C-alpha positions in Angstrom: 21.7 5.2 0.5 18.4 3.6 1.6 17.7 0.5 -0.5 15.1 -2.2 -0.2 16.3 -4.8 2.3 16.5 -8.1 0.6 14.3 -10.8 2.1 16.2 -13.3 -0.1 16.8 -13.9 -3.7 13.5 -15.8 -3.8 13.3 -18.8 -1.4 12.6 -19.2 2.3 11.9 -22.3 4.4 10.0 -21.8 7.6 9.0 -24.2 10.4 5.8 -23.4 12.1 3.8 -24.4 15.2 5.1 -21.9 17.7 3.7 -18.6 18.9 5.3 -15.4 17.6 6.2 -13.1 20.6 8.3 -10.0 20.9 8.6 -6.6 19.4 8.9 -5.1 15.9 9.3 -1.5 14.9 7.5 0.3 12.1 8.9 3.0 9.9 7.2 5.1 7.2 4.3 3.7 5.2 5.0 2.0 1.9 1.9 3.7 0.6 3.0 7.2 1.7 6.8 7.5 1.3 7.1 7.2 -2.5 4.3 9.7 -3.1 5.9 12.3 -0.8 9.1 11.7 -2.7 7.3 12.5 -6.0 6.0 15.7 -4.5 9.7 16.9 -4.3 9.6 17.1 -8.1 7.3 20.1 -7.7 10.0 22.4 -6.4 13.6 23.2 -7.0 14.3 23.6 -3.2 15.7 20.8 -1.1 13.3 18.5 0.7 14.0 16.3 3.7 12.0 13.1 4.2 12.2 11.3 7.6 11.1 7.9 8.9 12.1 6.3 5.6 11.8 2.5 5.3 14.0 0.4 3.1 11.3 -0.9 0.8 11.5 -1.4 -2.9 9.3 1.6 -4.0 11.6 4.0 -2.2 14.5 2.6 -4.1 12.5 2.8 -7.4 11.5 6.4 -6.9 15.0 7.4 -5.8 16.4 6.0 -9.1 13.6 7.7 -11.0 14.4 11.1 -9.6 18.1 10.6 -10.2 17.5 9.6 -13.8 15.7 12.9 -14.3 18.7 14.8 -13.0 17.6 15.2 -9.4 19.5 14.3 -6.2 18.5 11.7 -3.6 20.9 10.9 -0.7 20.6 9.3 2.7 22.0 12.0 5.1 21.5 9.8 8.2 19.7 6.5 8.8 16.1 6.7 7.7 16.4 10.3 6.4 16.5 11.3 2.7 17.5 14.6 1.2 15.9 15.2 -2.2 16.6 18.1 -4.6 14.9 18.4 -8.0 16.5 21.7 -8.9 18.2 20.2 -12.0 15.4 17.9 -13.0 14.8 17.8 -16.8 11.8 16.5 -18.8 11.3 12.7 -18.7 12.7 11.0 -21.8 11.1 7.9 -23.4 14.2 5.8 -22.6 14.0 6.7 -18.9 10.3 5.9 -18.9 10.9 2.4 -20.3 13.3 1.7 -17.5 10.6 2.3 -14.8 7.4 1.3 -16.6 5.9 -1.9 -15.0 8.2 -1.8 -12.0 5.8 0.0 -9.8 2.6 2.1 -10.0 4.4 5.1 -8.6 6.0 6.5 -11.8 2.6 7.4 -13.2 2.3 10.0 -10.4 5.2 11.9 -11.9 3.0 12.9 -14.8 1.4 15.8 -12.9 4.6 17.3 -11.6 6.2 16.9 -15.0 3.3 18.7 -16.7 3.4 21.5 -14.1 7.1 22.1 -14.6 7.8 21.3 -18.2 4.3 21.2 -19.9 4.9 17.6 -21.1 5.2 14.1 -19.8 5.3 10.6 -21.3 2.8 8.1 -19.8 4.2 5.1 -18.0 2.4 1.8 -17.6 1.3 0.7 -14.2 3.2 -1.9 -12.2 2.7 -3.3 -8.7 0.9 -6.4 -7.5 -1.4 -8.3 -9.9 -4.6 -8.2 -7.8 -7.0 -6.6 -10.2 -7.1 -3.8 -12.8 -5.3 -0.5 -12.1 -6.5 1.4 -15.1 -4.3 4.2 -16.3 -7.5 5.8 -17.6 -8.3 7.3 -14.2 -5.0 9.2 -14.2 -5.2 10.3 -17.9 -8.8 11.5 -17.6 -8.0 13.5 -14.4 -5.0 15.2 -16.1 -7.1 16.0 -19.2 -9.7 17.6 -16.9 -6.9 19.9 -15.8 -6.0 20.9 -19.3 -3.6 18.2 -20.6 -3.8 16.8 -24.1 -3.1 13.1 -24.7 -1.1 12.1 -27.8 -0.8 8.4 -28.7 1.7 8.0 -31.4 2.4 4.4 -32.3 1.8 3.3 -28.7 4.1 6.0 -27.3 1.5 7.9 -25.3 2.5 11.3 -23.9 0.8 14.3 -22.4 1.3 18.0 -23.2 -0.3 21.3 -21.9 0.0 25.0 -22.3 -0.4 25.0 -18.6 -2.7 23.2 -16.1 -6.0 24.8 -15.0 -8.2 24.1 -12.0 -11.5 22.3 -12.7 -14.3 20.4 -11.0 -13.5 16.7 -11.2 -15.7 13.8 -10.0 -14.1 10.4 -9.7 -16.3 7.4 -10.6 -14.6 5.5 -7.7 -12.6 7.0 -4.8 -9.3 5.7 -6.3 -6.2 6.4 -4.2 -4.0 6.7 -7.3 -6.3 9.1 -9.2 -6.8 11.2 -6.0 -3.0 11.5 -5.6 -2.6 12.4 -9.3 -5.1 15.2 -9.2 -3.6 16.6 -6.0 0.0 16.5 -7.3 -1.1 18.1 -10.6 -3.5 20.7 -9.2 -1.2 22.3 -6.6 0.6 24.4 -9.3 -2.4 24.7 -11.6 -4.0 28.1 -12.2 -7.2 28.4 -10.3 -9.2 26.1 -8.0 -9.7 22.4 -8.3 -12.6 20.7 -6.6 -12.2 16.9 -6.5 -15.3 15.0 -5.6 -15.6 11.4 -4.5 -11.9 11.5 -3.5 -10.1 8.9 -1.5 -9.2 10.1 2.0 -6.8 7.4 3.3 -4.3 8.4 6.0 -1.5 8.2 3.4 -3.3 10.7 1.3 -3.6 13.0 4.3 0.1 12.5 4.8 0.8 13.7 1.2 -1.4 16.7 1.7 0.4 17.6 4.9 3.7 17.5 3.2 2.4 19.6 0.3 0.9 22.1 2.8 4.4 22.5 4.3 5.6 23.3 0.7 3.1 26.1 0.4 0.0 24.3 -1.1 -3.5 25.3 -0.1 -5.6 22.2 0.2 -8.8 21.6 2.2 -10.6 18.3 2.9 -14.3 18.2 3.5 -16.2 15.4 5.3 -18.1 14.5 2.1 -15.0 13.3 0.2 -14.4 16.6 -1.5 -10.8 17.9 -1.7 -10.3 21.5 -2.8 -6.9 22.6 -4.1 -6.2 26.2 -4.7 -3.3 26.5 -7.1 -0.3 28.5 -6.1 2.5 30.0 -8.2 5.3 28.0 -6.6 6.2 25.5 -3.9 9.1 25.3 -1.5 11.0 22.5 0.2 9.6 20.3 3.0 10.9 18.7 6.2 8.4 15.9 6.8 8.3 12.5 8.7 6.1 10.0 7.0 3.3 8.2 8.9 4.0 4.7 10.2 2.8 1.8 8.1 -0.6 0.8 9.3 -0.7 -2.1 6.8 2.4 -3.7 8.3 1.0 -3.1 11.8 -2.2 -5.0 10.9 -0.1 -7.8 9.4 1.8 -8.4 12.6 -1.5 -8.2 14.6 -2.9 -11.0 12.4 0.3 -13.0 12.9 -0.1 -12.7 16.7 -3.7 -13.8 16.5 -3.1 -16.7 14.1 -0.1 -18.1 16.0 -1.4 -17.4 19.5 1.5 -15.1 20.4 1.9 -11.5 21.6 3.5 -8.8 19.4 4.2 -5.3 20.4 4.3 -3.1 17.2 6.3 0.0 18.1 5.0 3.2 16.4 1.6 1.7 15.4 -1.0 4.4 15.7 -4.6 3.8 16.9 -6.0 6.7 14.9 -5.1 5.0 11.6 -6.3 1.5 12.6 -9.6 2.0 14.4 -11.6 -0.1 11.9 -9.1 -2.9 12.0 -8.9 -2.8 15.8 -12.7 -3.2 16.1 -12.7 -6.3 13.8 -9.6 -7.7 15.6 -11.4 -7.5 18.9 -14.6 -8.9 17.5 -12.9 -12.2 16.4 -11.3 -12.7 19.9 -8.1 -10.7 19.5 -7.1 -8.0 21.9 -4.7 -5.1 22.1 -3.3 -2.5 24.4 -2.5 1.0 23.1 0.4 2.9 24.6 2.1 6.2 23.7 4.7 4.4 21.6 2.8 1.6 19.9 0.2 -1.2 20.2 0.5 -4.7 21.6 -1.6 -7.4 20.0 -2.6 -10.9 21.2 -5.3 -13.6 21.2 -7.6 -13.8 24.1 -7.7 -17.1 26.1 -11.2 -18.0 24.8 -9.8 -18.3 21.3 -10.8 -16.8 18.0 -14.3 -16.9 16.5 -15.9 -16.1 13.2 -17.0 -12.8 11.7 -18.3 -11.1 8.6 -16.3 -8.3 7.0 -16.4 -6.2 3.8 -13.4 -4.4 2.5 -13.9 -0.8 1.5 -12.1 2.5 1.0 -11.1 4.5 4.1 -12.5 4.6 6.7 -13.7 1.1 5.9 -11.8 -2.2 6.3 -8.7 -1.9 4.1 -8.3 -4.4 1.2 -4.6 -4.7 2.2 -5.7 -5.9 5.7 -7.9 -8.7 4.2 -5.3 -11.3 3.3 -3.3 -11.4 6.6 -6.7 -11.3 8.5 -8.0 -14.3 6.6 -5.1 -16.4 8.0 -6.3 -15.6 11.5 -9.9 -16.5 10.4 -8.7 -20.0 9.4 -8.0 -20.5 13.2 -11.4 -19.1 14.3 -14.4 -21.2 15.3 -17.4 -21.0 13.0 -18.1 -19.7 9.5 -16.5 -16.3 8.5 -17.4 -14.3 5.3 -15.2 -11.8 3.6 -16.6 -9.6 0.8 -13.9 -7.9 -1.3 -15.2 -4.7 -2.9 -11.9 -2.9 -3.8 -10.0 -5.3 -6.1 -11.7 -7.9 -8.1 -8.9 -10.5 -8.1 -7.7 -10.5 -4.5 -8.5 -14.1 -3.6 -5.9 -15.7 -5.8 -3.9 -16.7 -2.8 -6.7 -19.0 -1.4 -5.8 -22.1 -3.4 -2.5 -22.4 -1.6 -4.1 -22.0 1.8 -6.6 -24.8 1.0 -3.6 -27.0 0.1 -2.3 -26.3 3.6 -5.5 -27.5 5.2 -7.7 -24.4 5.2 -11.4 -24.7 4.2 -12.1 -21.6 2.1 -14.6 -21.4 -0.7 -14.7 -18.5 -3.2 -17.9 -17.2 -4.7 -18.9 -14.8 -7.5 -21.9 -13.5 -5.6 -21.8 -10.5 -3.3 -21.9 -12.0 0.2 -22.0 -8.7 1.9 -24.7 -6.3 3.1 -25.1 -4.6 -0.2 -24.2 -5.5 -3.8 -20.8 -4.1 -4.9 -19.5 -3.0 -8.3 -18.1 -6.5 -9.0 -21.6 -8.1 -8.6 -23.0 -9.8 -11.8 -19.6 -9.5 -13.5 -18.3 -13.0 -12.9 -15.5 -12.0 -10.5 -14.8 -14.4 -7.6 -14.8 -11.7 -4.9 -16.4 -13.3 -1.8 -14.9 -15.9 0.5 -16.4 -18.2 3.1 -13.9 -19.5 5.7 -14.7 -22.5 7.9 -12.6 -22.9 11.0 -10.7 -23.7 13.0 -8.6 -25.9 10.7 -5.1 -27.1 11.4 -2.6 -26.0 8.8 0.3 -28.1 7.6 3.4 -27.1 5.7 3.5 -26.8 1.9 5.4 -25.4 -1.0 4.0 -22.1 -2.1 4.9 -19.5 -4.8 4.1 -16.0 -3.7 1.9 -14.0 -6.2 1.9 -10.6 -4.6 3.0 -8.5 -1.7 0.2 -9.0 0.8 -0.4 -12.6 -0.1 3.3 -13.1 0.4 3.2 -11.9 4.0 0.0 -13.9 4.6 1.8 -17.1 3.5 4.5 -16.3 6.0 1.9 -16.1 8.7 0.3 -19.3 7.4 3.6 -21.1 7.3 4.4 -20.0 10.9 0.9 -21.1 12.1 1.2 -24.5 10.3 2.8 -27.7 11.7 5.9 -28.7 9.8 8.0 -27.0 7.2 6.8 -24.7 4.4 8.9 -23.6 1.4 8.1 -20.1 0.0 9.4 -19.0 -3.4 9.3 -15.6 -5.0 9.9 -14.1 -1.6 11.6 -11.1 -3.1 8.1 -9.6 -3.7 7.7 -9.2 0.1 10.4 -6.6 0.3 8.1 -4.2 -1.6 6.3 -3.5 1.6 8.0 -5.1 4.6 11.4 -3.8 5.7 13.8 -6.2 7.5 11.4 -9.1 7.4 13.9 -11.8 8.4 15.4 -9.9 11.4 11.9 -9.1 12.6 10.9 -12.7 12.3 14.0 -13.8 14.3 13.2 -11.2 17.0 9.7 -12.8 17.3 11.1 -16.3 17.7 10.2 -17.6 14.3 12.1 -20.7 13.1 13.7 -19.9 9.8 15.3 -23.0 8.4 17.0 -21.4 5.4 16.8 -18.5 3.0 18.3 -18.2 -0.5 
């Protein structure tokens, strides 16, 4: 059975100062795979999911489906067979097992309501990079006809059935968009979701649901229309490659002065990143089977970026990209508009020799929703600055990989702790680092 590939039990020592060069291979996106697995709960027919990576969220959702009475099995490397024919309503004891481990279990609420007319409400897990309010999910399900019951803190939802509705999201939240789609596909009538998120991983979920028999259209003005159908069937679907991991390796190539070919990386999913990568002095070559990334001989230079929802510059690209910017000549500005607490990793970088200052002001083209709210959400990076080894505790997934890049860019040894967090989104990290020539002193 596919399981998350252990990076270590929590500690890794790296020696930096050499370029990373070689090839790595992507499999399915961490932000796509578990959502498509949840979609299998909408049918009793067998589903086949391909291009599956061994990341933690896949293991968590596999265990969740099994705990509900479903089947999940690896039929060949990277291929899962999922059958939810014998799934039963989610019990509170099962919920407690999975609450807080990941933000994925909340997405089971829609399918549980569609099939059983009831669902407990799990708490959100995942990286601590800002608020991920469960309110978005609850409000969307209430708009579709669910009723919230909160008895002594044991919140659960019930419905006579789900009905289509017009829903407008205050912010194009990925999670809330996925929740509405997963709930509305079996609802009676039509659902019109305005201000929806349109990330490639959401399109991947929609394509899997369309294979199951769903009727979903996506308009250019962020409106997703779902026409409810009486039943759904199984799917055979290959998940899109992980564009977040691809950008992380690209940033590593730029920061260390190496050249990395990322097999299966797709230009169509990374166009915004590729533009910024080229602007700072990186370069790339797109082939039919991947993208090669490197730093141009003239070196890196500063830029100004703002994170945003798709098709903007992804917030998950920001942290690895900042490591490259510490090696760029000039003053760079990064304005974070998606998560309000995404710069918690900067203090450790400054201890390594970076010169990064965090500000509460919006240092972007336009004020964002975090302006005037006392959040430190803009960064000014002065470079290039030599980095040196340090001891660093990893706070979240993307910061974790960013510290790996920083450690391999720095002179001397760095000790990273809490490295098990990295396995949530990066499969086979240590073998990939070895393949690129990284010097790994030890892991525990």
